HTML snippet that shows the backbone in 3Dmol.js (N, CA, C, O; Angstrom):
<script src="https://3Dmol.org/build/3Dmol-min.js"></script>
<div id="view" style="width:600px;height:400px;position:relative"></div>
<script>
const pdb = `
ATOM      1  N   UNK A   1       1.020  -1.185  -0.003  1.00  0.00           N
ATOM      2  CA  UNK A   1      -0.154   0.260  -0.092  1.00  0.00           C
ATOM      3  C   UNK A   1       0.935   1.340  -0.049  1.00  0.00           C
ATOM      4  O   UNK A   1       2.033   1.285   0.507  1.00  0.00           O
ATOM      5  N   UNK A   2       0.425   2.261  -0.708  1.00  0.00           N
ATOM      6  CA  UNK A   2       1.133   3.438  -0.735  1.00  0.00           C
ATOM      7  C   UNK A   2       0.227   4.645  -0.088  1.00  0.00           C
ATOM      8  O   UNK A   2      -0.973   4.631  -0.365  1.00  0.00           O
ATOM      9  N   UNK A   3       0.635   5.491   0.596  1.00  0.00           N
ATOM     10  CA  UNK A   3       0.141   6.563   1.463  1.00  0.00           C
ATOM     11  C   UNK A   3       0.382   7.610   0.585  1.00  0.00           C
ATOM     12  O   UNK A   3       1.526   7.645   0.129  1.00  0.00           O
ATOM     13  N   UNK A   4      -0.578   8.680   0.140  1.00  0.00           N
ATOM     14  CA  UNK A   4      -0.654   9.516  -0.976  1.00  0.00           C
ATOM     15  C   UNK A   4      -1.047  10.516  -0.468  1.00  0.00           C
ATOM     16  O   UNK A   4      -2.229  10.337  -0.175  1.00  0.00           O
ATOM     17  N   UNK A   5      -0.506  12.137  -0.004  1.00  0.00           N
ATOM     18  CA  UNK A   5      -1.162  13.133   0.306  1.00  0.00           C
ATOM     19  C   UNK A   5      -0.606  14.087  -0.433  1.00  0.00           C
ATOM     20  O   UNK A   5       0.584  14.290  -0.674  1.00  0.00           O
ATOM     21  N   UNK A   6      -2.018  14.931  -0.939  1.00  0.00           N
ATOM     22  CA  UNK A   6      -1.992  15.845  -2.114  1.00  0.00           C
ATOM     23  C   UNK A   6      -2.936  16.940  -1.842  1.00  0.00           C
ATOM     24  O   UNK A   6      -3.977  16.860  -1.190  1.00  0.00           O
ATOM     25  N   UNK A   7      -2.446  17.958  -2.416  1.00  0.00           N
ATOM     26  CA  UNK A   7      -3.456  19.467  -2.244  1.00  0.00           C
ATOM     27  C   UNK A   7      -3.733  19.506  -3.806  1.00  0.00           C
ATOM     28  O   UNK A   7      -2.937  19.567  -4.743  1.00  0.00           O
ATOM     29  N   UNK A   8      -5.431  19.436  -3.776  1.00  0.00           N
ATOM     30  CA  UNK A   8      -6.190  19.636  -5.070  1.00  0.00           C
ATOM     31  C   UNK A   8      -6.760  20.853  -4.986  1.00  0.00           C
ATOM     32  O   UNK A   8      -7.315  21.110  -3.917  1.00  0.00           O
ATOM     33  N   UNK A   9      -6.769  21.704  -5.871  1.00  0.00           N
ATOM     34  CA  UNK A   9      -7.732  22.916  -5.910  1.00  0.00           C
ATOM     35  C   UNK A   9      -9.056  22.830  -6.479  1.00  0.00           C
ATOM     36  O   UNK A   9      -9.197  22.585  -7.677  1.00  0.00           O
ATOM     37  N   UNK A  10     -10.077  23.021  -5.674  1.00  0.00           N
ATOM     38  CA  UNK A  10     -11.234  23.428  -6.363  1.00  0.00           C
ATOM     39  C   UNK A  10     -12.172  21.883  -6.463  1.00  0.00           C
ATOM     40  O   UNK A  10     -12.984  21.734  -7.376  1.00  0.00           O
ATOM     41  N   UNK A  11     -11.976  20.970  -5.584  1.00  0.00           N
ATOM     42  CA  UNK A  11     -12.491  19.541  -5.860  1.00  0.00           C
ATOM     43  C   UNK A  11     -14.143  20.045  -5.583  1.00  0.00           C
ATOM     44  O   UNK A  11     -15.047  19.880  -6.402  1.00  0.00           O
ATOM     45  N   UNK A  12     -14.263  20.554  -4.520  1.00  0.00           N
ATOM     46  CA  UNK A  12     -16.289  21.008  -4.245  1.00  0.00           C
ATOM     47  C   UNK A  12     -16.442  22.188  -4.713  1.00  0.00           C
ATOM     48  O   UNK A  12     -17.436  22.458  -5.387  1.00  0.00           O
ATOM     49  N   UNK A  13     -15.400  23.183  -4.415  1.00  0.00           N
ATOM     50  CA  UNK A  13     -15.706  24.491  -4.755  1.00  0.00           C
ATOM     51  C   UNK A  13     -14.591  24.992  -4.790  1.00  0.00           C
ATOM     52  O   UNK A  13     -13.699  24.338  -4.248  1.00  0.00           O
ATOM     53  N   UNK A  14     -14.259  26.194  -5.368  1.00  0.00           N
ATOM     54  CA  UNK A  14     -12.967  27.035  -5.763  1.00  0.00           C
ATOM     55  C   UNK A  14     -12.680  27.757  -4.565  1.00  0.00           C
ATOM     56  O   UNK A  14     -13.567  28.453  -4.070  1.00  0.00           O
ATOM     57  N   UNK A  15     -11.442  27.669  -3.986  1.00  0.00           N
ATOM     58  CA  UNK A  15     -10.856  28.732  -3.022  1.00  0.00           C
ATOM     59  C   UNK A  15     -11.028  30.120  -3.371  1.00  0.00           C
ATOM     60  O   UNK A  15     -10.965  30.629  -4.490  1.00  0.00           O
ATOM     61  N   UNK A  16     -11.281  30.726  -2.115  1.00  0.00           N
ATOM     62  CA  UNK A  16     -12.030  32.093  -2.451  1.00  0.00           C
ATOM     63  C   UNK A  16     -11.745  33.039  -1.117  1.00  0.00           C
ATOM     64  O   UNK A  16     -12.174  32.734  -0.004  1.00  0.00           O
ATOM     65  N   UNK A  17     -10.946  34.255  -1.391  1.00  0.00           N
ATOM     66  CA  UNK A  17     -11.179  35.123  -0.182  1.00  0.00           C
ATOM     67  C   UNK A  17     -11.782  36.696  -0.665  1.00  0.00           C
ATOM     68  O   UNK A  17     -11.892  37.020  -1.847  1.00  0.00           O
ATOM     69  N   UNK A  18     -12.128  37.552   0.450  1.00  0.00           N
ATOM     70  CA  UNK A  18     -12.719  38.642  -0.019  1.00  0.00           C
ATOM     71  C   UNK A  18     -12.574  39.524   1.287  1.00  0.00           C
ATOM     72  O   UNK A  18     -12.089  39.359   2.406  1.00  0.00           O
ATOM     73  N   UNK A  19     -13.215  40.523   0.623  1.00  0.00           N
ATOM     74  CA  UNK A  19     -13.486  41.885   1.579  1.00  0.00           C
ATOM     75  C   UNK A  19     -14.726  42.383   1.447  1.00  0.00           C
ATOM     76  O   UNK A  19     -15.149  42.415   0.292  1.00  0.00           O
ATOM     77  N   UNK A  20     -15.460  42.799   2.337  1.00  0.00           N
ATOM     78  CA  UNK A  20     -16.731  43.219   2.459  1.00  0.00           C
ATOM     79  C   UNK A  20     -17.101  44.345   3.544  1.00  0.00           C
ATOM     80  O   UNK A  20     -16.703  44.146   4.692  1.00  0.00           O
ATOM     81  N   UNK A  21     -17.868  45.572   3.257  1.00  0.00           N
ATOM     82  CA  UNK A  21     -17.424  46.680   4.338  1.00  0.00           C
ATOM     83  C   UNK A  21     -19.017  47.507   3.966  1.00  0.00           C
ATOM     84  O   UNK A  21     -19.691  47.339   2.950  1.00  0.00           O
ATOM     85  N   UNK A  22     -19.249  48.192   4.847  1.00  0.00           N
ATOM     86  CA  UNK A  22     -20.283  49.052   4.947  1.00  0.00           C
ATOM     87  C   UNK A  22     -20.120  50.038   5.787  1.00  0.00           C
ATOM     88  O   UNK A  22     -19.564  49.865   6.871  1.00  0.00           O
ATOM     89  N   UNK A  23     -20.616  51.273   5.366  1.00  0.00           N
ATOM     90  CA  UNK A  23     -20.500  52.709   6.356  1.00  0.00           C
ATOM     91  C   UNK A  23     -21.861  53.239   6.123  1.00  0.00           C
ATOM     92  O   UNK A  23     -22.412  53.240   5.022  1.00  0.00           O
ATOM     93  N   UNK A  24     -22.349  53.669   7.173  1.00  0.00           N
ATOM     94  CA  UNK A  24     -23.581  54.085   7.515  1.00  0.00           C
ATOM     95  C   UNK A  24     -23.527  55.702   7.344  1.00  0.00           C
ATOM     96  O   UNK A  24     -22.852  56.315   8.171  1.00  0.00           O
ATOM     97  N   UNK A  25     -24.188  56.421   6.336  1.00  0.00           N
ATOM     98  CA  UNK A  25     -23.921  57.764   6.168  1.00  0.00           C
ATOM     99  C   UNK A  25     -24.950  58.617   6.445  1.00  0.00           C
ATOM    100  O   UNK A  25     -25.112  59.697   5.876  1.00  0.00           O
ATOM    101  N   UNK A  26     -25.839  58.048   7.532  1.00  0.00           N
ATOM    102  CA  UNK A  26     -27.063  58.892   8.290  1.00  0.00           C
ATOM    103  C   UNK A  26     -28.202  58.877   7.650  1.00  0.00           C
ATOM    104  O   UNK A  26     -28.127  58.472   6.491  1.00  0.00           O
ATOM    105  N   UNK A  27     -29.557  59.287   8.152  1.00  0.00           N
ATOM    106  CA  UNK A  27     -30.695  59.393   7.378  1.00  0.00           C
ATOM    107  C   UNK A  27     -30.667  58.331   6.591  1.00  0.00           C
ATOM    108  O   UNK A  27     -30.600  58.549   5.381  1.00  0.00           O
ATOM    109  N   UNK A  28     -30.705  57.096   7.013  1.00  0.00           N
ATOM    110  CA  UNK A  28     -31.116  55.972   6.445  1.00  0.00           C
ATOM    111  C   UNK A  28     -30.102  55.827   5.249  1.00  0.00           C
ATOM    112  O   UNK A  28     -30.740  55.142   4.450  1.00  0.00           O
ATOM    113  N   UNK A  29     -29.219  56.019   4.841  1.00  0.00           N
ATOM    114  CA  UNK A  29     -28.441  56.232   3.709  1.00  0.00           C
ATOM    115  C   UNK A  29     -27.068  55.198   4.311  1.00  0.00           C
ATOM    116  O   UNK A  29     -26.585  55.453   5.414  1.00  0.00           O
ATOM    117  N   UNK A  30     -26.633  54.268   3.632  1.00  0.00           N
ATOM    118  CA  UNK A  30     -25.401  53.506   3.651  1.00  0.00           C
ATOM    119  C   UNK A  30     -24.817  53.331   2.301  1.00  0.00           C
ATOM    120  O   UNK A  30     -25.451  53.562   1.271  1.00  0.00           O
ATOM    121  N   UNK A  31     -23.747  52.969   2.330  1.00  0.00           N
ATOM    122  CA  UNK A  31     -22.843  52.782   1.324  1.00  0.00           C
ATOM    123  C   UNK A  31     -21.807  51.632   1.585  1.00  0.00           C
ATOM    124  O   UNK A  31     -20.992  51.744   2.500  1.00  0.00           O
ATOM    125  N   UNK A  32     -21.859  50.142   0.496  1.00  0.00           N
ATOM    126  CA  UNK A  32     -20.784  49.354   0.988  1.00  0.00           C
ATOM    127  C   UNK A  32     -20.516  48.610  -0.325  1.00  0.00           C
ATOM    128  O   UNK A  32     -21.160  48.731  -1.366  1.00  0.00           O
ATOM    129  N   UNK A  33     -19.252  47.670  -0.059  1.00  0.00           N
ATOM    130  CA  UNK A  33     -18.854  47.098  -1.202  1.00  0.00           C
ATOM    131  C   UNK A  33     -18.455  45.824  -0.877  1.00  0.00           C
ATOM    132  O   UNK A  33     -18.213  45.464   0.275  1.00  0.00           O
ATOM    133  N   UNK A  34     -18.362  44.972  -2.075  1.00  0.00           N
ATOM    134  CA  UNK A  34     -17.786  43.622  -1.950  1.00  0.00           C
ATOM    135  C   UNK A  34     -17.066  43.199  -2.827  1.00  0.00           C
ATOM    136  O   UNK A  34     -17.495  43.021  -3.967  1.00  0.00           O
ATOM    137  N   UNK A  35     -15.668  42.919  -2.434  1.00  0.00           N
ATOM    138  CA  UNK A  35     -14.879  42.519  -3.328  1.00  0.00           C
ATOM    139  C   UNK A  35     -14.234  40.808  -2.927  1.00  0.00           C
ATOM    140  O   UNK A  35     -13.719  40.568  -1.835  1.00  0.00           O
ATOM    141  N   UNK A  36     -14.362  39.948  -3.829  1.00  0.00           N
ATOM    142  CA  UNK A  36     -14.206  38.751  -3.836  1.00  0.00           C
ATOM    143  C   UNK A  36     -13.567  37.918  -4.933  1.00  0.00           C
ATOM    144  O   UNK A  36     -14.070  37.790  -6.049  1.00  0.00           O
ATOM    145  N   UNK A  37     -12.465  37.380  -4.559  1.00  0.00           N
ATOM    146  CA  UNK A  37     -11.218  36.813  -5.521  1.00  0.00           C
ATOM    147  C   UNK A  37     -11.631  35.361  -5.272  1.00  0.00           C
ATOM    148  O   UNK A  37     -12.075  34.916  -4.214  1.00  0.00           O
ATOM    149  N   UNK A  38     -11.392  34.611  -6.547  1.00  0.00           N
ATOM    150  CA  UNK A  38     -10.819  33.170  -6.698  1.00  0.00           C
ATOM    151  C   UNK A  38      -9.454  32.835  -7.012  1.00  0.00           C
ATOM    152  O   UNK A  38      -8.818  33.594  -7.743  1.00  0.00           O
ATOM    153  N   UNK A  39      -8.917  31.768  -6.539  1.00  0.00           N
ATOM    154  CA  UNK A  39      -7.746  31.350  -6.833  1.00  0.00           C
ATOM    155  C   UNK A  39      -7.710  29.793  -6.815  1.00  0.00           C
ATOM    156  O   UNK A  39      -8.664  29.145  -6.383  1.00  0.00           O
ATOM    157  N   UNK A  40      -6.543  29.199  -7.312  1.00  0.00           N
ATOM    158  CA  UNK A  40      -6.129  27.976  -7.132  1.00  0.00           C
ATOM    159  C   UNK A  40      -5.330  27.917  -5.502  1.00  0.00           C
ATOM    160  O   UNK A  40      -4.513  28.743  -5.096  1.00  0.00           O
ATOM    161  N   UNK A  41      -5.755  26.896  -4.871  1.00  0.00           N
ATOM    162  CA  UNK A  41      -5.238  26.585  -3.536  1.00  0.00           C
ATOM    163  C   UNK A  41      -3.679  26.181  -3.907  1.00  0.00           C
ATOM    164  O   UNK A  41      -2.656  26.716  -3.477  1.00  0.00           O
ATOM    165  N   UNK A  42      -3.813  24.972  -4.921  1.00  0.00           N
ATOM    166  CA  UNK A  42      -2.514  24.350  -5.156  1.00  0.00           C
ATOM    167  C   UNK A  42      -1.199  25.253  -5.955  1.00  0.00           C
ATOM    168  O   UNK A  42      -0.008  24.992  -5.781  1.00  0.00           O
ATOM    169  N   UNK A  43      -1.521  25.927  -6.504  1.00  0.00           N
ATOM    170  CA  UNK A  43      -0.640  26.726  -7.635  1.00  0.00           C
ATOM    171  C   UNK A  43      -0.694  28.140  -6.870  1.00  0.00           C
ATOM    172  O   UNK A  43       0.412  28.666  -6.747  1.00  0.00           O
ATOM    173  N   UNK A  44      -1.549  28.696  -6.450  1.00  0.00           N
ATOM    174  CA  UNK A  44      -1.749  30.043  -6.224  1.00  0.00           C
ATOM    175  C   UNK A  44      -1.940  31.009  -7.294  1.00  0.00           C
ATOM    176  O   UNK A  44      -1.632  32.190  -7.131  1.00  0.00           O
ATOM    177  N   UNK A  45      -2.508  30.501  -8.548  1.00  0.00           N
ATOM    178  CA  UNK A  45      -2.699  31.077  -9.667  1.00  0.00           C
ATOM    179  C   UNK A  45      -4.315  31.850  -9.319  1.00  0.00           C
ATOM    180  O   UNK A  45      -5.158  31.356  -8.569  1.00  0.00           O
ATOM    181  N   UNK A  46      -4.428  32.861  -9.902  1.00  0.00           N
ATOM    182  CA  UNK A  46      -5.789  33.685  -9.739  1.00  0.00           C
ATOM    183  C   UNK A  46      -6.703  32.967 -10.641  1.00  0.00           C
ATOM    184  O   UNK A  46      -6.249  32.100 -11.388  1.00  0.00           O
ATOM    185  N   UNK A  47      -7.957  33.257 -10.631  1.00  0.00           N
ATOM    186  CA  UNK A  47      -9.026  32.572 -11.124  1.00  0.00           C
ATOM    187  C   UNK A  47      -9.127  32.725 -12.589  1.00  0.00           C
ATOM    188  O   UNK A  47      -8.140  33.064 -13.242  1.00  0.00           O
ATOM    189  N   UNK A  48     -10.280  32.489 -13.141  1.00  0.00           N
ATOM    190  CA  UNK A  48     -10.349  32.241 -14.809  1.00  0.00           C
ATOM    191  C   UNK A  48      -9.284  33.210 -15.567  1.00  0.00           C
ATOM    192  O   UNK A  48      -8.356  32.826 -16.279  1.00  0.00           O
ATOM    193  N   UNK A  49      -9.575  34.353 -15.299  1.00  0.00           N
ATOM    194  CA  UNK A  49      -9.109  35.388 -16.327  1.00  0.00           C
ATOM    195  C   UNK A  49      -7.811  35.979 -15.887  1.00  0.00           C
ATOM    196  O   UNK A  49      -7.311  36.836 -16.616  1.00  0.00           O
ATOM    197  N   UNK A  50      -7.147  35.603 -14.690  1.00  0.00           N
ATOM    198  CA  UNK A  50      -5.892  36.266 -14.050  1.00  0.00           C
ATOM    199  C   UNK A  50      -5.991  37.582 -13.601  1.00  0.00           C
ATOM    200  O   UNK A  50      -5.086  38.405 -13.466  1.00  0.00           O
ATOM    201  N   UNK A  51      -7.371  37.712 -13.348  1.00  0.00           N
ATOM    202  CA  UNK A  51      -7.409  39.064 -12.760  1.00  0.00           C
ATOM    203  C   UNK A  51      -7.933  39.002 -11.176  1.00  0.00           C
ATOM    204  O   UNK A  51      -8.709  38.135 -10.774  1.00  0.00           O
ATOM    205  N   UNK A  52      -7.472  39.892 -10.480  1.00  0.00           N
ATOM    206  CA  UNK A  52      -8.008  40.020  -9.194  1.00  0.00           C
ATOM    207  C   UNK A  52      -9.482  40.291  -8.539  1.00  0.00           C
ATOM    208  O   UNK A  52      -9.798  41.239  -9.259  1.00  0.00           O
ATOM    209  N   UNK A  53     -10.185  40.177  -7.991  1.00  0.00           N
ATOM    210  CA  UNK A  53     -11.522  39.923  -7.598  1.00  0.00           C
ATOM    211  C   UNK A  53     -12.431  39.608  -8.879  1.00  0.00           C
ATOM    212  O   UNK A  53     -13.251  40.408  -9.330  1.00  0.00           O
ATOM    213  N   UNK A  54     -12.218  38.549  -9.318  1.00  0.00           N
ATOM    214  CA  UNK A  54     -12.742  37.986 -10.664  1.00  0.00           C
ATOM    215  C   UNK A  54     -14.191  37.398 -10.136  1.00  0.00           C
ATOM    216  O   UNK A  54     -15.129  37.494 -10.926  1.00  0.00           O
ATOM    217  N   UNK A  55     -14.365  36.960  -9.197  1.00  0.00           N
ATOM    218  CA  UNK A  55     -15.361  36.338  -8.740  1.00  0.00           C
ATOM    219  C   UNK A  55     -16.642  37.519  -8.558  1.00  0.00           C
ATOM    220  O   UNK A  55     -17.627  37.676  -9.280  1.00  0.00           O
ATOM    221  N   UNK A  56     -16.281  38.189  -7.460  1.00  0.00           N
ATOM    222  CA  UNK A  56     -17.689  39.296  -7.549  1.00  0.00           C
ATOM    223  C   UNK A  56     -16.823  40.431  -7.286  1.00  0.00           C
ATOM    224  O   UNK A  56     -15.637  40.193  -7.055  1.00  0.00           O
ATOM    225  N   UNK A  57     -17.272  41.730  -7.286  1.00  0.00           N
ATOM    226  CA  UNK A  57     -16.949  42.942  -6.926  1.00  0.00           C
ATOM    227  C   UNK A  57     -18.063  44.052  -7.461  1.00  0.00           C
ATOM    228  O   UNK A  57     -18.484  44.236  -8.603  1.00  0.00           O
ATOM    229  N   UNK A  58     -18.369  44.686  -6.283  1.00  0.00           N
ATOM    230  CA  UNK A  58     -19.593  45.822  -6.556  1.00  0.00           C
ATOM    231  C   UNK A  58     -19.399  46.617  -5.428  1.00  0.00           C
ATOM    232  O   UNK A  58     -18.622  46.253  -4.545  1.00  0.00           O
ATOM    233  N   UNK A  59     -20.226  48.012  -5.336  1.00  0.00           N
ATOM    234  CA  UNK A  59     -20.616  48.786  -4.708  1.00  0.00           C
ATOM    235  C   UNK A  59     -21.774  49.044  -4.634  1.00  0.00           C
ATOM    236  O   UNK A  59     -22.406  48.910  -5.682  1.00  0.00           O
ATOM    237  N   UNK A  60     -22.555  49.526  -3.363  1.00  0.00           N
ATOM    238  CA  UNK A  60     -23.862  49.830  -3.639  1.00  0.00           C
ATOM    239  C   UNK A  60     -24.141  50.931  -2.545  1.00  0.00           C
ATOM    240  O   UNK A  60     -23.440  51.249  -1.584  1.00  0.00           O
ATOM    241  N   UNK A  61     -25.342  51.418  -2.952  1.00  0.00           N
ATOM    242  CA  UNK A  61     -26.099  52.646  -1.671  1.00  0.00           C
ATOM    243  C   UNK A  61     -27.116  52.107  -1.505  1.00  0.00           C
ATOM    244  O   UNK A  61     -27.841  51.683  -2.405  1.00  0.00           O
ATOM    245  N   UNK A  62     -27.332  52.039  -0.275  1.00  0.00           N
ATOM    246  CA  UNK A  62     -28.607  51.504   0.390  1.00  0.00           C
ATOM    247  C   UNK A  62     -29.588  52.791   0.805  1.00  0.00           C
ATOM    248  O   UNK A  62     -29.094  53.547   1.642  1.00  0.00           O
ATOM    249  N   UNK A  63     -30.753  53.085   0.377  1.00  0.00           N
ATOM    250  CA  UNK A  63     -31.568  54.171   1.058  1.00  0.00           C
ATOM    251  C   UNK A  63     -32.711  53.499   1.523  1.00  0.00           C
ATOM    252  O   UNK A  63     -32.747  52.270   1.462  1.00  0.00           O
ATOM    253  N   UNK A  64     -33.693  54.177   2.003  1.00  0.00           N
ATOM    254  CA  UNK A  64     -35.033  53.828   2.528  1.00  0.00           C
ATOM    255  C   UNK A  64     -35.944  53.364   1.266  1.00  0.00           C
ATOM    256  O   UNK A  64     -37.054  52.911   1.544  1.00  0.00           O
ATOM    257  N   UNK A  65     -35.655  53.421   0.232  1.00  0.00           N
ATOM    258  CA  UNK A  65     -36.633  53.288  -0.995  1.00  0.00           C
ATOM    259  C   UNK A  65     -35.739  52.066  -1.787  1.00  0.00           C
ATOM    260  O   UNK A  65     -36.299  51.487  -2.718  1.00  0.00           O
ATOM    261  N   UNK A  66     -34.550  51.733  -1.467  1.00  0.00           N
ATOM    262  CA  UNK A  66     -34.056  50.433  -1.945  1.00  0.00           C
ATOM    263  C   UNK A  66     -32.499  50.576  -2.112  1.00  0.00           C
ATOM    264  O   UNK A  66     -31.866  51.504  -1.607  1.00  0.00           O
ATOM    265  N   UNK A  67     -31.958  49.609  -2.838  1.00  0.00           N
ATOM    266  CA  UNK A  67     -30.541  49.390  -2.988  1.00  0.00           C
ATOM    267  C   UNK A  67     -30.188  49.705  -4.295  1.00  0.00           C
ATOM    268  O   UNK A  67     -31.022  49.228  -5.065  1.00  0.00           O
ATOM    269  N   UNK A  68     -29.217  50.368  -4.927  1.00  0.00           N
ATOM    270  CA  UNK A  68     -28.466  50.531  -6.012  1.00  0.00           C
ATOM    271  C   UNK A  68     -27.431  49.823  -6.087  1.00  0.00           C
ATOM    272  O   UNK A  68     -26.730  49.729  -5.080  1.00  0.00           O
ATOM    273  N   UNK A  69     -27.090  49.196  -7.190  1.00  0.00           N
ATOM    274  CA  UNK A  69     -25.856  48.309  -7.191  1.00  0.00           C
ATOM    275  C   UNK A  69     -25.096  48.809  -8.597  1.00  0.00           C
ATOM    276  O   UNK A  69     -25.749  49.205  -9.563  1.00  0.00           O
ATOM    277  N   UNK A  70     -23.307  48.725  -8.588  1.00  0.00           N
ATOM    278  CA  UNK A  70     -22.751  48.590  -9.485  1.00  0.00           C
ATOM    279  C   UNK A  70     -21.727  47.782  -9.465  1.00  0.00           C
ATOM    280  O   UNK A  70     -20.738  47.742  -8.733  1.00  0.00           O
ATOM    281  N   UNK A  71     -22.176  46.940 -10.622  1.00  0.00           N
ATOM    282  CA  UNK A  71     -21.027  45.474 -10.514  1.00  0.00           C
ATOM    283  C   UNK A  71     -20.166  45.608 -11.482  1.00  0.00           C
ATOM    284  O   UNK A  71     -19.282  44.766 -11.643  1.00  0.00           O
TER     285      UNK A  71
END
`;
const viewer = $3Dmol.createViewer("view");
viewer.addModel(pdb, "pdb");
viewer.setStyle({}, {cartoon: {color: "spectrum"}});
viewer.zoomTo();
viewer.render();
</script>
């Protein structure tokens, strides 16, 4: 028998890390952002197109009437 230990990226889901934040502006207004990057755990290579924050990147403005997003 041979014991084998290896690291394979993306078996169930790809590796990811990100940043998320919000700031309350007062009077029912807030602004926020989401930045998420996908990468390979085994090689450290960035996601599909080699760019950072390739999984999700958006900013948004939340008011009492709704939310506007830029992706």
